[in-house]
N, C-alpha and C positions, 0 to 999 in steps of 0.2 A: 504493500500500500504506500510506502514511503513515509518519512517522518516530517513533522511540522516544527519549525523554529518560531518560538513566541518571544518577541522583543518588546519589553515594556519596563520603564523605570520604576513602576510600582509593583513591589513583590507580590502583594495580595492579588493584584489583577492577573499577572502572568501565571501565578500558581492556580488561580481559579480557572482560567482558560485551559491550562494544562490538564487539570483534573477532569474537566468536562470532556475534553477531547479524548483523553485516555479511557474514560467510561464508554466512549463511542467506538473504541477499538483502534484509535490512532496512537502512534508513537510520537512523543514530543521532546523537544529540547528547549531550555529557557536561557534568556540573556537579558541582563539589566542595563547594560551600557553598549555604546556603539563598538567599543573595542572587543567586548565579549561576543557581540553579534557577528562582527567581521571575522573573528577567529573561528567561530562555528561554521560560517559560510565558506571560508577559505579551506578549512580542514576537510569538510564533507558537505557539499551543497545539499540543502534539504529539498524536499518535494514542494514545500509551500512555506511562505514566511507571513506571519501575522505581526505587523510592525506599527508601533506607536509613533505618532508624528513628533511628539515632544519627549526628549530624553535628557533628564537632568544630569549634570556632571559628565557630559559626553562631548567629545570633539565633533561628532557628526550628529545632525538631527535625522529624523525619519526620511525626509526628502533626499538628503545627501546619501543615506544608505540605499534608498530606492534607486537613485541614479547609478550608483556603483554596481548594484546587483544587475540592473538592466543592461549595463555595459559589459560586465564580465560573465554573467550567467543569465542571458536574456530569456531562457526557457523556464525560469522559476516564477510562478505566480506570486504576487505580493498583495496581501489584503491590508489596507491602512485602517488604523483605529485612532481616534483622538477624542479627548474630553473637551477640547476647545474647537470642535469642528465647525466649519461654516462652508458655504458653497464655494468660496474662493480656494480654500485648502483642498476640498474634494476635487475641483477642476484641475488644480495644479498637480495633484497626485495622479489623476487619471492621465493627464498629458505626459507625465514622466513614465508612464507604462504600468501603473498600478492596476491590478485586476478589478478591485472594487474598494469602496470606502464605507466604513461603519462608524457611527458616532457613539461615544460613551454618554450615558450608560446604555449598553447595547442589550437587545433582546436575544436571549440564548438561542431560541429557535431560528431567528433571523441569521445569527452568526453561523449556526450549523449548516443552514441552507447555502450560504455563501461559500463556506469551506468545502462542502461536498461538491459544489459546482467547480470551484477552483482546483480541487484535487482531480476531478474528472478531466478538466482541461490539461492539467499536468500529465495525467496518465495518457491521454490521447496524443499529446506532443511527444512523449517518450516512445509510444508505439510507432508514431510516424517516423521518428528518427531511426528506430530499429528497422522498419521496413525499408527506409532509404539505404541503411547500411547493408541489408540483405540484398537489395538490388545491386549495390556496388560489388558485393562479394560474388554475385552470380555473373558479373561481367567477365566471362571466361576468355582466356587467350587460347584460341583453337588453331593448331598448326603443328607441322613437324619437319618442314623443309629447312635447309641450312640457313637461309636468310631469316626465317622466322625464329629459329632457335637462337640466332645471334641477337635478334631484337629482345627476346625474353631474357637472355643473359644480361644485356645492358640494363633492362628494367629492374631486374633483381638486384643489381649493384646499387641502384639509387633508392631502393625502398627503405633502407635503414637510415638514410641521411635525411636532412631537412632541406637539402639543396634545391634550388629552382631548376626546373627541367623545361627545355624547349623541344617539343615534338614536331618534326617536319615530315611532310609526305603529302601525296595527292588527296583530294577530297574523297571520302568514303573508304579510305584505307584502314581505318580503325584507330585513329589517334585518340579519340575519347575513351575507347575501350582500354587502350594502353594507360591513359591517365588514371582511370578507375582501378586498374590493376595495381599501379603504384600505391594508390590510396589504401586499397584493401590489404596490401601486404605490409603497410607501414605502421608505425606507432600511433598514427592518427586515424586508424581504421574505425575507432569508436566515435570519431567526430564526423561532422557533416562533409559532404562532397557537393559543392555548389558550382554549377556551370554558368559562365557568362558568355552568351552567344553574341560576340561582338558584331557579327555581320547582320544580326536580326534586330538590333536595338537602334532606334532612331537617335542620331547624334544629340539632339536637344533633350533627350530623356536619359542619356547614358549616366550622367552624374547622379541624378536622383535615384536611379535603379541601383547604382553601385554603392553610393554613400548613404542612401536614405534621406529623409527630410524631417524637419520639425515645423509645424504650422500651428497657429492659434486654434484653428478649428479642429484639427485631427490629431494634434499632439505628435508623438514620436512614431515614425514609420521606418523601421530598420531596413537598410539596403542589403544587397547581396554580400558585401564584404563583412558586414556585421553578422549575417546569418552563417557565414563560413567560419566564424571564430572557433578556434580549437581544431579545425579540420583543414580541408584543401579547397582553394578556389581555382577553377580551371578556366583560363581565358581561351575560349575556342575561336580560332581564326583572329588572332590578336592584331594582325595587320589592318583590320577594319576598324580598330579603335580610333576615335577622333583625336587629333593632335592635342587639343586642350585637355582632354581627359588623360592622355598619356603622361602629361606633365604632373598631374595630380596623383596618378598611380605610382609614378616614380617616387614622389614624396612619401607615399604610404609605405613603399618598400624600404625606404631609408628609415622612417620614423616609427613604423608599425602603429600609426594612429592617424586620424583624420577628423574632420568636422562634417556633420550632416548638413545638407543644403538647408539654409535658414536657421541653423543651430549655432550655438556658441561653445558648447562643451566639446572637449576632445574625447574621441572614442578610441580606446586602445583595442587592437586586435592581434590575435596570435594565429597566423596563417602560414600554410605552405602554398606556394604559387607554382602551378604547372600551366604552360602555354602551348598553343599549337598554331601552325600556319601551313598553308599550301602554296605560299608565295615566297619569292626570294627577298628576304628582308634587307639584304645588302643593296638590292636595287631600289627598294622602297626608301631606304635611308638616303641614297644618292638623289632620289626624286624629291626628297623633303617631306615625305608623307609618314615617316616613322622616325622617332627620336633615337639617335644612336645611344644615348645614355641608358634609355629604357631597354634597348636591345641587349646591352652588356649586362644589365641587371637580371634580365629574364633568361639569357642564353648561357647560364652557368654550366649546365650539362646538356649539350645538344644530342638528341637521339632521332635517327631517321627511321620512319615506319615504312616498310616496303609496300609497293603497289601489289595488287592481286596478280598482275602479269609477271611480277618478279617471284611469285610463289605459286605457280600453276599446280605444282604437286599437291598443294593443300586444298585445291578446289573440291575434290570428292569428300574430304573430311569436313570441310565447311558446309557443303551442301547437305550432307546427312545430319550435321549438327542443327542446321536451320529447320530441317524437316521435323526433328524431335522437338525443337523449341516451339514451333507453331502448333504441333500436336498438343503440347502441354499448356500453352498459353491460350490458344483459340479453339482447341478441339478439332483441328484439321486432321485429315487422314495421316496415319503413320505409314508412309510408303517407302519402299526401297527405291533405289535408282539403278536402272539397267546399265550394263557396261557401255552400250552404245550412247546412252544419254550422258554418262560420265565423260566419254571420249569427246562428245560434242561440247560439253561445258568447258573442257580443258583447252579446246581450240578456238573458243570465242574471244573476241576483243572485249575488254572490260574497262571502259573509260570511267565508270562509276565505282569500280573496285568492289570491295566486300559488300558495301551497301547495295550495289546493283545486283550482286548475286543473291543477297538475302531477299530483295524485292522480287526477283525472278522466281525463286522457290516458293514464296508466298502466293504469287499469281498462279503458278502451276497447280499448287495444292487447292486453291479456291476454285479454279475453273475445271480441274480434272474430274474424271469419273472413277468411282470405285476406289479400291485400296491396292490394286495391282502396282507393280513397279512402274516408276516414271520412265516413259520411253522417249527416245530422241524426237519423235514426231510431235510430242507435246511442248517441246521447247520452242520459243520464238525464233524465227529465222532472220530477224533483223538486228541481231547482236553481233554478227560476224563482221569481217572486214568490209568497209564501205568506200575505201579510197586507196590511193597509192601513196605510201609514205616511206621515206628513207630507202628508196630503191626497191621496195617490195611490191611486186605486181599482184593485184587483187584477183582472186579467183572469181571472175565474173564474165559477163557476155563479151567483154573486151578481148578475151582470148580468141574469140571467133575471127577477129580481124588479123591475127598473126599467122604466118606460115607455120606448118606443122612442127618443124624442128624448134622454132622459137617458142611456140605455145607449150610444147612438151617441157622444155627447159624452164619456162616460167612456172608451169604447174609444179614440177619437181622441186624447184627452189622454194616456192611458197609452202608446199606440203612439208618439206623436210625442216624448214625453219619453224613451222608451227609445231611439229612433233618434238623437235629439240627443246623448244620452250616449254612444251607440255611436260616433258620429263626433267625439267630443271637443268638442262644442259648436259645430262648424262648420256654419253654416246652409246654405251653398252645397252642401256635400256631402250634407247631410240632404235638402235639397230635390231634388237630383238623384236620390237613391235612392228617395224616396217618389213621385217623378213630379209634382212641383209647381214652379211658378215660385217664385223666392226671395221676391218681394214677396207672393205669395199665401200662402206659408207663414208669413211674418211676421204677416199679417192673421189667419190661422187660429189661430196661437198666442195672439194677443191676444184673440180671441173666446172661446177656451177658458179664458182666465184663467191661462195658463202664465206663471209668474214665473221669469225667469232670474236667475242670480247670478254676480257676478264671481269668487266663490270656487269655483264648480263644486261637485262633490261627488257622492256616490253616490245621493242622492235628489232632487237638483234639477239640472236641466240648466244648463249654462253656455254661453251664446252668445257666440262671438267677435265682437268689434266689426268691422264691415265698412263700407266706404264705401257710402252710399246710392246706389241706382241713379239715374242722371241722368234727370230728367223731360224728356219730349219737348215741344218747343214746339208750341203749337197752330198748325195750318196756317191 
């Protein structure tokens, strides 16, 4: 149920409230001064605070304690009580974030009703945070290819630190999943994970959304940074953050504090910052749209998230994972995927990366009939190559305009490049699939002018270095 901290300078009052609440099954703690109250709060935050406005012989009054609690422990409901109550004090307390206000002498039944509601609010807030943490923990990293294992290895190294991480990679590659993985494996896993979608927030609203605001009518409205206190804030597509906001975020990173829009008090925050971008920030800096100082603050540990075409070997694993995910979340059929469908998925072009694959699987499951294995004919035919890029000839009607020999070479070049990429650059596996000896495939690639690169990539095949086959001695 959680315990309740009762703060009142009158011993009889705090003990009376404590006895009443313990008779109702609550656990209570008592404090008579602001020092005692802050020691209790800092030692083990309670589920609820009943707080007197006036505290004799204390450095802080009830409003000061309320401000501190709402700054450092915004999830704790605070019920204000006072024997000198008036409408101005009540309004001031509510504006500072108090859950409710009760005037002495109070009606016991009224007090219990308010406390039950406040405790229910506290319980719901804790459950909501627990669900958010569970969502973070289920943001699984799915894959087994070399580039993906390298990514996970880098992520594991940064989970135990508090260093700022910059995730780079194309849209849809899984940068947010990587950020959630860092959070779930870190010492901040019990804290919140707050995403700031920099590309989706209007520039004129960015500062209020980030820093919150204080108004006479609505009081305190915490922003995303305040909500992330004790956890992680994830700046998604940080290159889209307005220049003016960049300057203020830079100051937050330096001071770990800020002011709400329209407010006067400093708000201290304890955050870990993870950022992502699919753009070249060096180019943005040169163009004057991104602050170099902020870049250096955010880019402490740069980690590159590979595109889906850099990890084609993982496509079957990912596709089956998404089938299971949609079955569990939406009740869609739990279907296998045929070998022909897997082969087609691995040869498609994926400009939308993992997000595009996930959407495709969802569409097939929604539109498909029955629970039999997904067949190649069910997959859309518009996700394949649609143009000529980097010297690769598209398998399309354009081949019909070429002489036979050129058309055959163009087909073989495109086909072999596709299969090599499909098998992650592994020549042995490619040769086995296409039905050729490995040495014969090497000769064929050379005759077709296929250039392999150690960097791999979505448009050029990467051939893994292998030991040359031993030559047989002449008899």
